[in-house]
Each structure stands twice: as structure tokens, then as C-alpha cells.
C-alpha positions in Angstrom: 14.0 13.7 42.6 11.9 10.6 41.9 8.9 12.0 43.9 9.0 15.3 42.0 9.0 13.4 38.7 5.8 11.6 39.7 4.0 15.0 39.8 5.3 16.1 36.4 2.3 14.6 34.6 -1.2 15.5 35.8 -4.5 14.0 34.6 -4.3 12.3 31.2 -0.5 12.8 31.1 -0.7 16.6 30.8 2.6 18.3 31.9 2.0 20.2 35.1 5.2 20.9 36.9 8.7 21.8 35.7 11.5 19.9 37.4 14.8 21.8 37.1 16.8 19.0 38.7 15.9 16.5 36.0 19.0 15.7 33.9 18.4 12.2 32.6 17.4 8.7 33.8 16.5 8.9 37.5 18.9 6.9 39.7 17.0 7.4 43.0 14.1 5.1 42.1 12.1 2.3 43.8 10.9 -1.1 42.7 7.8 -1.2 40.5 5.0 -3.7 40.0 6.4 -6.0 42.7 3.3 -8.3 42.5 4.0 -9.1 38.9 7.6 -9.8 39.8 6.5 -12.3 42.4 4.1 -13.9 39.9 6.9 -14.3 37.4 9.2 -15.9 39.9 6.4 -18.4 41.0 5.7 -19.1 37.3 9.3 -19.8 36.6 9.4 -22.2 39.6 6.3 -24.0 38.3 7.9 -24.1 34.8 11.0 -25.7 36.1 8.8 -28.2 38.0 6.9 -29.0 34.8 10.2 -29.6 33.0 11.5 -31.9 35.7 8.2 -33.9 35.7 8.3 -34.1 31.9 11.9 -35.3 31.8 11.0 -38.0 34.4 8.1 -39.4 32.4 9.0 -38.6 28.8 11.4 -40.4 26.5 12.6 -38.5 23.4 13.8 -41.7 21.8 10.1 -42.2 20.8 10.4 -39.4 18.4 13.3 -41.2 16.6 12.8 -44.9 17.2 9.6 -46.9 16.8 8.0 -48.5 19.8 5.4 -51.2 20.1 2.2 -51.1 22.0 4.0 -52.0 25.2 6.4 -49.1 24.9 9.4 -51.3 23.9 11.8 -50.1 21.3 12.2 -52.0 18.0 15.7 -53.1 17.0 17.5 -51.8 20.0 20.4 -53.7 21.4 20.0 -55.3 24.8 16.2 -55.7 24.4 14.1 -58.7 23.4 13.3 -56.9 20.2 16.9 -56.5 19.2 16.4 -58.6 16.1 13.1 -57.1 15.2 13.9 -53.6 13.7 10.5 -52.9 12.1 7.2 -51.7 13.5 4.0 -53.4 12.2 0.5 -51.8 12.5 -2.4 -54.2 12.9 -4.8 -51.9 11.1 -3.1 -48.9 9.4 -6.5 -47.6 8.2 -6.9 -46.2 11.7 -3.8 -44.1 11.3 -5.4 -41.2 9.5 -3.5 -38.3 11.0 0.2 -37.5 10.3 0.6 -36.2 13.8 -0.5 -39.6 15.1 2.2 -41.4 13.2 4.8 -38.7 13.9 4.2 -39.2 17.7 3.6 -42.9 17.3 0.2 -42.9 19.0 -1.9 -44.7 16.3 -4.9 -46.3 18.0 -4.2 -49.8 16.8 -2.0 -52.6 18.3 1.6 -52.4 17.1 4.4 -55.0 17.3 8.0 -55.3 16.4 8.8 -57.7 13.5 11.9 -59.0 11.7 10.6 -58.0 8.3 7.5 -56.5 6.7 4.9 -58.8 5.1 5.3 -59.5 1.4 1.9 -60.9 0.5 -1.9 -60.6 0.9 -3.2 -63.0 3.6 -6.1 -63.1 6.0 -6.1 -64.7 9.4 -9.2 -66.7 8.3 -7.4 -68.1 5.3 -4.1 -68.7 7.1 -5.6 -70.5 10.1 -4.9 -74.2 10.2 -2.9 -74.0 7.0 0.9 -74.0 6.2 0.7 -70.2 6.0 -0.1 -70.0 9.7 3.6 -70.0 10.8 4.3 -67.2 8.4 1.3 -65.3 9.7 2.3 -65.7 13.3 5.3 -63.4 12.7 2.8 -60.6 12.7 0.9 -61.7 15.8 1.5 -61.0 19.4 4.4 -63.2 20.6 3.3 -66.3 22.3 -0.1 -66.6 20.7 -1.6 -70.1 21.1 -2.4 -72.3 18.1 -5.4 -73.7 20.0 -7.3 -70.4 19.7 -9.8 -69.9 17.0 -9.9 -67.0 14.5 -12.7 -65.3 16.5 -10.8 -65.6 19.7 -7.6 -64.3 18.2 -9.4 -61.2 16.7 -11.3 -60.6 19.9 -8.2 -60.8 22.1 -6.2 -58.6 19.7 -3.6 -61.4 19.2 -3.4 -61.1 15.4 -4.4 -58.6 12.7 -7.4 -59.6 10.5 -5.3 -59.1 7.3 -1.8 -58.4 6.2 -0.8 -56.7 3.0 2.4 -56.3 1.1 4.4 -53.6 2.8 7.7 -51.8 2.5 9.8 -50.5 5.4 10.0 -46.7 5.6 11.8 -45.2 8.6 11.7 -48.6 10.3 7.9 -48.9 9.9 5.9 -51.2 7.6 3.6 -49.3 5.3 1.5 -50.7 2.4 3.5 -50.8 -0.8 1.3 -48.4 -2.7 2.1 -47.7 -6.3 0.4 -46.3 -9.3 0.0 -48.3 -12.5 -1.6 -46.5 -15.5 -3.3 -44.1 -13.1 -4.7 -46.9 -10.9 -3.6 -47.2 -7.2 -2.4 -50.7 -6.4 -0.8 -52.5 -3.4 1.4 -55.3 -4.8 -0.5 -56.4 -7.9 -4.0 -55.9 -6.4 -6.6 -53.1 -6.5 -8.8 -54.6 -3.7 -8.1 -56.6 -0.6 -10.1 -58.8 1.8 -10.5 -57.2 5.2 -10.3 -60.5 7.0 -14.0 -60.5 7.9 -15.4 -61.8 4.7 -15.8 -58.5 2.7 -13.6 -56.8 0.1 -12.3 -53.3 0.3 -10.8 -50.9 -2.2 -7.1 -50.1 -2.0 -8.1 -46.4 -1.6 -9.2 -47.1 2.0 -5.6 -48.2 2.7 -4.3 -45.1 1.0 -6.4 -42.9 3.4 -4.6 -44.4 6.4 -1.1 -44.4 4.8 -0.8 -41.5 2.4 -0.3 -38.9 5.2 2.2 -41.2 6.8 4.1 -41.2 3.6 4.0 -37.4 3.5 5.6 -37.4 7.0 8.2 -40.0 6.0 9.0 -38.1 2.8 9.5 -35.1 4.9 11.9 -37.1 7.1 13.8 -38.2 4.0 13.9 -34.5 2.9 15.2 -33.6 6.3 18.0 -36.2 6.0 19.0 -34.8 2.6 19.0 -31.2 4.0 21.1 -32.4 7.0 23.6 -33.9 4.5 23.7 -30.6 2.7 24.4 -28.8 6.0 27.2 -31.2 6.8 29.1 -30.4 3.6 28.3 -26.7 3.3 28.3 -25.5 7.0 31.8 -24.1 6.6 30.7 -21.9 3.6 27.5 -20.9 5.4 29.5 -19.6 8.3 31.7 -17.7 5.9 28.6 -16.1 4.4 27.2 -15.2 7.8 30.6 -13.7 8.7 30.5 -11.6 5.5 27.0 -10.4 6.5 28.2 -9.5 9.9 31.2 -7.6 8.5 29.0 -5.8 6.0 26.5 -4.9 8.8 29.3 -3.6 11.1 30.9 -1.7 8.2 27.6 -0.2 7.4 27.0 0.9 11.0 30.5 2.4 11.2 30.0 4.4 8.0 26.6 5.4 9.2 28.3 6.8 12.3 30.5 9.3 10.3 28.6 9.6 7.0 24.9 9.1 7.9 23.5 11.4 5.2 25.7 10.0 2.4 25.2 6.4 3.5 21.4 6.7 3.6 21.3 7.9 0.0 23.8 5.3 -1.1 21.7 2.7 0.6 18.6 3.9 -1.2 20.3 3.9 -4.6 21.9 0.5 -4.0 18.6 -1.1 -3.0 17.0 0.2 -6.2 20.0 -1.2 -8.3 19.9 -4.6 -6.6 16.2 -4.9 -7.2 16.7 -3.8 -10.8 19.4 -6.4 -11.3 17.1 -9.0 -9.9 14.4 -8.1 -12.4 16.9 -8.2 -15.3 18.2 -11.6 -14.2 14.7 -13.0 -13.9 13.9 -11.7 -17.4 17.1 -13.3 -18.9 16.2 -16.7 -17.3 12.7 -16.4 -18.6 13.9 -15.7 -22.1 16.6 -18.4 -22.0 14.0 -21.1 -21.1 11.8 -20.2 -24.2 11.4 -23.3 -26.3 13.0 -25.8 -23.9 11.0 -29.0 -23.3 8.9 -28.9 -20.2 9.5 -25.3 -19.4 6.0 -24.2 -20.1 4.4 -26.4 -17.5 2.3 -24.4 -15.0 3.1 -24.4 -11.3 -0.4 -25.6 -10.5 0.0 -28.7 -12.8 3.4 -29.4 -11.4 2.2 -29.4 -7.8 4.6 -29.7 -4.8 8.0 -31.1 -5.4 10.6 -31.8 -2.7 13.4 -31.0 -5.2 13.0 -27.2 -5.6 15.4 -27.2 -8.6 12.5 -28.4 -10.7 10.8 -25.1 -10.3 13.8 -23.2 -11.6 13.3 -24.9 -15.0 9.9 -23.4 -15.4 9.3 -20.1 -17.2 6.4 -19.4 -14.9 8.6 -19.4 -11.9 10.9 -16.7 -13.3 7.9 -14.7 -14.5 6.5 -14.8 -10.9 9.8 -13.7 -9.5 10.1 -10.8 -12.0 6.5 -9.6 -11.2 7.2 -9.6 -7.5 10.5 -7.8 -7.8 8.9 -5.2 -10.2 6.1 -4.5 -7.8 8.5 -4.1 -4.9 10.7 -1.8 -7.0 7.7 0.4 -8.0 6.5 0.6 -4.4 9.9 1.7 -3.1 10.4 4.3 -5.8 6.9 5.8 -5.1 7.6 5.9 -1.4 10.9 7.6 -2.0 9.2 10.2 -4.2 6.5 11.0 -1.6 8.8 10.9 1.4 11.7 12.8 -0.1 11.3 15.8 2.4 10.6 13.6 5.4 13.7 11.5 4.6 15.8 14.6 5.2 14.3 15.0 8.7 14.8 11.3 9.4 18.5 11.5 8.3 19.0 14.2 11.0 17.6 11.8 13.6 19.8 9.0 12.3 22.8 11.2 12.6 22.0 12.0 16.2 21.5 8.3 16.8 24.9 7.6 15.2 26.5 9.9 17.7 24.8 8.2 20.6 25.8 4.7 19.3 29.3 6.0 18.9 29.5 7.0 22.5 27.9 3.8 23.7 29.6 1.4 21.3 29.1 -1.6 23.6 25.4 -1.3 22.8 26.2 -3.0 19.5 27.1 -6.1 21.3 24.0 -6.3 23.4 22.0 -8.2 20.8 24.3 -11.1 21.4 23.0 -11.2 25.0 19.4 -11.1 23.8 20.2 -13.8 21.3 21.8 -16.1 23.9 18.9 -15.7 26.3 16.3 -16.3 23.6 18.2 -19.5 22.6 17.9 -20.7 26.2 14.2 -20.0 26.2 13.7 -21.8 22.9 15.9 -24.8 23.9 14.0 -25.2 27.2 10.6 -24.9 25.6 11.4 -27.3 22.7 13.0 -30.0 25.0 10.0 -29.8 27.5 7.6 -30.0 24.6 9.3 -33.2 23.3 9.4 -34.8 26.7 5.7 -34.0 27.3 4.7 -35.3 23.9 6.5 -38.6 24.6 5.0 -39.1 28.0 2.0 -41.1 26.8 1.9 -44.8 27.6 0.0 -47.7 26.1 -3.3 -48.3 28.0 -4.9 -51.7 28.1 -8.6 -52.4 28.9 -10.4 -55.5 30.0 -12.8 -56.6 27.3 -15.3 -59.4 27.7 -18.3 -60.8 25.8 -20.3 -61.0 29.0 -21.9 -57.6 29.9 -22.4 -58.8 33.5 -18.7 -58.8 34.2 -18.1 -55.8 36.6 -14.5 -55.5 35.5 -15.2 -54.7 31.9 -13.6 -51.4 30.7 -11.0 -51.3 33.6 -7.3 -51.0 32.9 -5.1 -54.0 33.0 -1.6 -55.3 32.6 -1.2 -57.7 29.6 1.8 -59.5 31.2 0.2 -60.3 34.5 -3.5 -60.5 33.4 -3.6 -64.3 32.7 -2.6 -65.1 36.3 -4.5 -62.2 38.0 -7.8 -62.3 39.9 -9.5 -60.4 37.1 -9.0 -63.3 34.7 -10.5 -65.7 37.3 -13.5 -63.4 38.0 -14.2 -63.1 34.2 -12.9 -66.3 32.5 -13.7 -65.1 29.0 -12.2 -61.6 29.5 -9.0 -60.6 27.8 -6.6 -57.6 28.2 -6.5 -55.7 24.9 -4.7 -52.6 23.8 -7.1 -49.6 23.9 -5.1 -46.4 23.2 -2.1 -44.3 23.9 -2.4 -41.9 26.7 -2.7 -42.7 30.4 -5.2 -42.4 33.2 -3.1 -40.8 35.9 -3.6 -37.2 36.8 -0.3 -36.3 35.0 -1.5 -37.9 31.7 -4.9 -36.2 31.9 -3.1 -32.9 32.4 -0.7 -33.2 29.4 -2.7 -30.9 27.1 -2.8 -28.3 29.8 0.9 -28.6 30.5 1.7 -28.2 26.8 -0.4 -25.0 26.8 1.4 -23.8 29.9 4.8 -24.6 28.3 3.9 -22.5 25.3 2.5 -19.7 27.4 5.7 -19.6 29.5 7.8 -19.5 26.4 5.9 -16.5 25.1 6.2 -14.8 28.5 9.9 -15.4 29.0 10.8 -14.6 25.4 8.9 -11.3 25.6 10.6 -10.6 28.9 14.0 -11.1 27.4 13.1 -8.7 24.5 11.7 -6.2 27.0 14.9 -6.3 29.1 16.9 -5.5 26.1 14.7 -2.6 25.1 14.8 -1.1 28.6 18.6 -1.5 28.8 19.2 0.2 25.5 16.7 2.9 26.2 18.3 3.7 29.5 21.7 3.9 27.9 20.7 6.2 25.0 18.5 8.4 27.3 21.7 9.0 29.4 23.3 10.3 26.2 20.4 12.6 25.3 19.9 14.1 28.7 23.7 14.8 29.1 23.9 18.6 28.6 27.6 18.6 27.7 28.1 15.5 25.5 30.0 13.4 26.1 31.4 14.9 29.3 28.2 14.5 31.3 27.7 10.9 30.1 28.0 8.2 32.8 31.0 6.0 32.8 29.2 2.8 31.9 25.7 3.8 30.7 24.8 0.4 29.3 25.7 -1.6 32.4 24.1 0.9 34.7 20.9 0.7 32.7 21.0 -3.1 32.7 21.4 -3.1 36.5 18.5 -0.6 37.1 16.2 -2.7 34.8 16.9 -5.9 36.7 17.0 -4.4 40.2 14.0 -2.1 40.1 11.8 -3.0 37.1 11.6 -6.8 36.7 8.0 -6.6 37.8 7.2 -3.9 35.2 8.9 -5.9 32.4 7.0 -9.0 33.6 3.7 -7.1 33.5 4.2 -5.8 29.9 5.4 -9.2 28.7 2.5 -11.0 30.4 -0.1 -8.8 28.5 1.7 -9.6 25.2 2.0 -13.3 26.0 -1.8 -13.6 26.8 -2.6 -12.0 23.4 -0.2 -14.4 21.6 -1.5 -17.5 23.3 -5.1 -16.4 22.3 -3.9 -16.1 18.7 -2.4 -19.6 18.9 -5.7 -21.0 20.2 -7.6 -19.1 17.4 -5.3 -20.7 14.8 -6.0 -24.1 16.2 -9.7 -23.5 16.1 -9.4 -22.2 12.6 -7.7 -25.4 11.5 -10.5 -27.4 13.1 -13.2 -25.3 11.3 -11.6 -25.6 7.9 -13.6 -28.8 7.2 -16.8 -27.2 8.5 -19.3 -25.6 6.1 -20.4 -22.9 8.5 -19.5 -19.7 6.7 -20.5 -17.5 9.6 -18.1 -19.3 11.9 -15.3 -18.9 9.4 -16.1 -15.2 9.0 -16.2 -14.7 12.7 -12.9 -16.6 13.2 -11.2 -14.5 10.5 -12.4 -11.3 12.2 -11.1 -12.4 15.6 -7.7 -13.4 14.1 -7.5 -10.0 12.4 -8.5 -8.1 15.6 -6.0 -9.9 17.8 -3.2 -9.5 15.2 -3.9 -5.7 15.3 -4.1 -5.8 19.1 -0.7 -7.5 19.3 0.9 -4.9 17.0 -0.6 -2.1 19.1 0.6 -3.6 22.4 4.1 -4.1 21.0 4.2 -0.5 20.0 2.8 0.7 23.3 5.1 -1.6 25.3 8.2 -0.3 23.5 7.5 3.3 24.3 6.4 2.4 27.9 9.8 0.7 28.4 11.5 3.9 27.3 9.6 5.8 30.0 10.4 3.2 32.6 14.1 3.4 31.7 14.1 7.2 32.1 11.7 7.9 34.9 11.4 4.7 36.9 7.6 4.7 37.0 5.5 1.5 36.9 4.3 0.0 33.7 0.7 1.4 33.7 1.9 4.9 34.4 4.7 4.7 31.9 2.4 3.3 29.2 -0.2 6.1 29.9 2.4 8.8 29.8 4.1 7.5 26.6 0.7 7.1 24.9 -0.4 10.7 25.6 3.0 12.1 24.8 2.9 10.4 21.4 -0.6 11.6 20.8 0.4 15.2 21.5 3.2 14.7 18.9 1.3 12.5 16.5 2.5 14.5 13.5 6.1 14.0 14.4 5.4 10.3 15.0 4.0 9.9 11.5 6.8 11.9 10.0 9.8 10.5 11.7 9.1 7.1 13.3 7.9 5.2 10.3 10.2 6.9 7.9 13.3 5.9 9.9 11.9 2.3 10.1 11.5 2.4 6.3 15.1 3.5 5.9 16.4 0.8 8.3 14.4 -1.8 6.3 16.1 -0.7 3.1 19.5 -1.1 4.9 18.5 -4.7 5.9 17.4 -5.5 2.4 20.6 -4.1 0.9 22.8 -6.3 3.2 20.6 -9.4 2.8 20.2 -8.9 -1.0 24.0 -8.5 -1.5 24.9 -11.5 0.6 22.1 -13.6 -1.0 23.2 -12.8 -4.5 26.8 -13.8 -3.7 25.6 -17.0 -2.1 23.4 -17.8 -5.1 26.3 -17.4 -7.6 28.7 -19.4 -5.3 26.5 -22.4 -4.5 25.2 -22.7 -8.1 28.9 -22.8 -9.4 28.5 -19.6 -11.4 31.7 -17.9 -10.1 34.5 -19.3 -12.3 37.3 -18.4 -9.9 35.8 -20.7 -7.2 33.7 -22.9 -9.4 35.3 -26.1 -8.2 35.3 -25.0 -4.5 31.6 -25.0 -3.9 30.5 -28.4 -2.5 28.1 -30.8 -4.3 24.6 -30.5 -2.8 21.2 -32.2 -3.0 19.4 -28.9 -2.8 21.5 -25.8 -3.4 18.7 -23.6 -2.0 19.4 -25.0 1.5 22.6 -23.1 2.2 21.3 -20.1 0.2 18.2 -19.7 2.3 20.2 -20.3 5.5 22.6 -17.6 4.5 19.7 -15.2 3.6 17.8 -15.8 6.8 20.9 -15.7 8.9 22.0 -12.5 7.2 18.7 -10.9 7.9 18.8 -11.8 11.6 22.4 -10.4 11.9 21.4 -7.2 10.1 18.3 -7.0 12.2 20.3 -7.4 15.4 22.6 -4.4 14.4 19.8 -2.2 13.1 17.5 -3.0 16.1 20.0 -1.1 18.3 19.7 1.8 15.9 16.0 1.6 15.9 15.8 1.6 19.7 18.2 4.5 19.8 16.0 6.5 17.3 12.8 5.7 19.3 14.4 6.7 22.6 15.9 10.0 21.2 12.6 10.8 19.6 10.6 10.3 22.8 13.2 12.3 24.8 13.0 15.0 22.1 9.3 15.3 22.6 9.8 15.4 26.4 12.5 18.0 25.9 10.1 20.3 24.0 7.5 20.1 26.7 10.0 20.6 29.6 12.1 23.3 28.1 11.7 26.4 25.9 15.3 27.0 24.8 16.0 29.9 27.1 19.0 30.1 29.4 16.9 29.1 32.4 15.4 26.1 30.6 17.7 25.2 27.7 17.1 22.4 25.3 19.2 19.2 25.8 19.0 18.3 22.1 21.9 19.1 19.8 21.6 22.3 17.7 21.5 20.3 14.4 18.7 18.1 15.6 16.8 21.1 17.0 17.0 23.1 13.8 15.8 20.4 11.4 13.2 18.7 13.7 11.6 22.0 14.8 11.6 23.3 11.2 10.3 20.1 9.8 7.6 19.8 12.4 6.5 23.4 11.8 6.2 22.9 8.1 4.3 19.6 8.6 1.9 21.3 11.0 1.2 24.2 8.5 0.6 21.6 5.7 -1.9 19.7 7.8 -3.7 22.9 8.8 -3.9 24.0 5.1 -5.3 20.6 4.1 -8.0 20.9 6.9 
């Protein structure tokens, strides 16, 4: 049977031979794209090896706790820095990037201290004075008093200057404040850099302002975490409500597809209409209130998002957005009113298929679980890789003739080593964070490989789900007597066939998509680097490339989805399936335009209805506007945290349910196109489609074809 199917399509996917024995997904099939399967297995083995190496070298505590230049934690029990909880930077001006401070790789010596400095003081002024003992708190432990200022600065024993600082997230940052619009540290607007010249405070700000942004973000994250701890119970209840509504909607769609679609359309319009009305009422209520007329541009970014809700401009923006969305949906419904009737027929057929394969509604949980494993492995490996860097020390000397200058050294053993004897005036000074081993030089490449494998495996998981569902629903379509001819366990049979025979084909399609996605990530990185450049041609070229690869990714997703359906039905390899699916769709391009996108639009309305209903309920509950349960809602720092969580979670839940319907519709549609080309409705070659689906689809397609011909 499988060999006969291979001859069904001729050149360019043209149907050539009728196969009377074909009655659904082919069971007698062979393995496809074996080479890609081998590549995937080898890549997974390499991915596991990368993870093990990263876990050996990395230390995720560096993301949470500060470490000095020697890699020792500050304030940790059982260490010599147990009583020194704060990290002090010798020259914070060098810490210009927030990523540097977030990963604690600032290219300046860092030590653990008991407390942050509280005064301006230079090493030159403190040397051989009563302030020297205070100053030595911020020098490398064990510094000798016999050294001069020049030697201390040269050896990196002490900072050139200390400024008043405050501890933030266990790190000492300049105590920057604004007084009458003037930036100050302590009570000063300038500071001596320790080398005889004076600098403006703004130079300190350049090194610390981005760090403050990062630390404010950490404080924001802590407040958000507190909100989650007190509201997680209600968030779970909201997500359960979303799941119940989605399940109820799917069940009603099974028996009342036509009525539910029109009810869904009306409800979406009403929900958006209420949103517009509510925004207008809030806009009118704030009229005349103090501070409500401030523009969003003048206000700037605020971590407390409740501030924006006291501005009239915010509600005006919401009202305009909802109004535009309402008008767009109404216009689409007016222009698509006839096509919606055709789409409803396909949804009814999909409802019957889902009803006979009810376990398909639970398959998104399998996909969700596998995706969580991919995300967890990728995130943990990325953290361990990013914390694998070590402090590198170099031999520095005033004598250029020293052959050891620039070589790595160990600061603890350097004073008694042969290097110090060969170069008496040399010293071992901190150079940078990184490493000179092959592993450290390959860290960037390993991070890229980690991201690439995440894309590949995540796309593979999604592809596995699509092939599994497509095989199950194709079994329903090609069952002549429904449901008598339906296999006993169509979903499990399809899952087994996908893993046993088509792992290589799924890996092939996922690999192509992963390559495009990693290229898009690289383009985004290059675009960030080019933002500061003034080359307009480079920016234009980068924008064009990003647009082209975005379109390419969308096209590949569409092609892969239909190729997976052909794989599930006929068991052909990926390239053959993609070619056959593409030409089959091109031969039915009018039906694709009429049905595929209209059903997607209707499913989108269903998601918006569920998300909007649950979101409005969450908004009224967490803002204490429901009198019956007004005292039940927990006190929150930011009430938008649980609301957004419920909205996003509700969308993911609704998308999980509707994705099954979407895959069912796409599978039935492709099988319908195949059915038209294989059969003619006669007794010898009867259609496998249901009579209701045949009547409305063939009638709708004929009317659409006549309309297109008339326009031409």
C-alpha cells in the first residue's frame, strides 16, 4: 500500500494514479529521514555533555550573591568573608553595562567589606594620616603600610578614591541624589579622582545609573514575588475558571457549533463595547482631578503602574485602542459573513472529530510538559554557563624587558613563586573576568549552541504534537462509516507511528525552523549593536533582513504544519510531504483563502472572549470592586501582577484547547482537498467527507470560483 501511494503524485505533485485501497493513514510505512534522526540524537548527546560541563564549572549562586575578584562569596557563613556582607568596586566608573553588573563581571577589582564608605577620601590624602586605617578597610586584605601610594595603585592594592555609598542588593553604589535638579553624591557635585584632578559627579552616574536600574528591577521583582505569595491561590482559581470556560465552550461547540460561533461573535463585540464604555467613564471621572492631565511622556517610566491609571491620557489611549479593535472586527464580520457560514460547517465537522477522539483535548498537557522540560534545561544550562567565568590575574611590571609580563598568575602564590624572583618589581594584578582555557574561550559558542538546541527541541516537541493530532483526525476523516471504521486508539496509534517512523522527518522540519530562528536572534543582537551607529544604510539593511526572515519563519511554519499532516497520513519523508502539501494547497488556493484564515479568525474571537471574560472578572476582584468578596481579595503592591498573570495564563489555556481544534480543521481541510482529487462521488469512488460538509464546501467553493472569474 505504501509503495502504491508513492506513485500517487507525479511531477510537481500532480495526481497521477488512483489507489482504491487507500482508506486513511497508512500503517505499512518505513522510517523517513533517518540521517536527520541520527543528527538529532548526536546533537542531544552533545547538548547533555554541554550541560554536564556547564554544571561542573558554573555556580548559580553568583547570580544571587556577590563575589569578590577571587571568586569568594561575601557574607557567606563558613568563609573568611562571613562578616563582610557587602561588595565594594574599586572603580565603579568602569561598570557601564547593566549586564556586567548583573553577571558580576565588572572589569575592576572587587573586595568584600563590612560596610560601605561614608565619606570622600583619596588614597593620596589618607596615606600616612589617621584616615589610613579607615581607608585600609577598602583595600586588599594584608596590604603593607610600608608601600607608597604609587606602589599601592600600581599593584591594585587600594582604590584611588572612595566616595559615600549606600548598600543596594549587598553592593556598594555611590549615594547619588538630586538636590534642586543638581546631581550630588553626599553633599558634593565634584570629586577628586585620586590622581590630582577633579571630576564631575556625572561621570560616577554613568557607571552607576544602569546598575541602579538593574537593582530597582530586582526590588520590583521582590515586590512582584510578594504579590504572588499572597495571591497565588486566587490566581489558580482564575486559571481554573478559564479552563472550565474553555472546556465548556468546546463541549458546547461539539453540539451547538453554529449557535456558539454566533454567540461568540456577539459576546466579543459586547465585551469590547463594555471596555470602551468603562474607559470613557474613567476618563470622564478623572476630569478636574489634580495631576490627571499629566502626559505619559512627561511622567516617564514608573515601576508602580497604578500611577498610570490616575491619568486621563491612559484611559483615552485604552479607549482608542479598543475602539479601533471593535471597528476592525465589525468590518471583518461584514465582509466575511458568507464565508463564516462555510467555516462553521468545517468547525461542525471538526467538532464531531474531536468528539470521537476526546483524548485529543488532553494532548496539549503532554506538549506543555515537554516544553517545560526544554525551557528548564535551557535556562539552567544558560545560568551555569554565564557563571562559569573566573577572575583572571596578569603579571604587570614597570620593566618592559621582563619576559613574564602579561602572563597569568595566582595572587596567593605569586609572592613566593619563581616569577616574582625573575621580575622583582612585578606584581600580580586582577585583569578581567573570563578565563584562558579552551572551555572559557568557547563559552559564547556554547551559549549559542544552547539557544539553538532549545529552538530545535522546542520545535520538535510542537511538531510531534501536530503529527500526532493530524494522524488521529485523519483516521476519523478517512473512516468511511464513522465512527465504526475508526481505530480503537487513534491518538496513541498516531503518536507511536510518529515516534517510530518519523522522528527524522520531524527533526528535519524543526531544524530548518530553528536555523531561521537563530538567525533572527543574531540579527536582533546586531541591530542592538547598530543602534548607536549613524550609518542609515546599515540600519535600513538590517530592518529589511529582519522583515525578510520574519516572513520566512511564518512561511516555514505554515509549510511545516501542512507537511506534518501529509507525513501523518501517507508516511512520506519531509521534503516529499512539504512538496505535495504545497502544490495541493496551491491547487486549492481559493479554498485556503476562504476557509483556513476565516476559521483562524473565529478561533481567535473565541480566545478573546474567554480571556476578556476572565480578565474583567480578575480586574474587578483584585481591585476590590466586587462588594460581596470585597474583603476577600488580598492586599497587593501591584494589583496588575495577578491580573496580567490570569490574563496570560487564560490565553495559554484557551490556546491549548483551540489549538487542537485548529489542527483538526487544518487536517480535515487538507484531507477534503485530497478527497476531491481522489474521488468523484460515484459508487466506485465515493467521497469520504460527510454529506453536510460536501454540500456546503462544494457549493461555497463553486460560488467563490465564479466570483473570482467574474472579477477577472
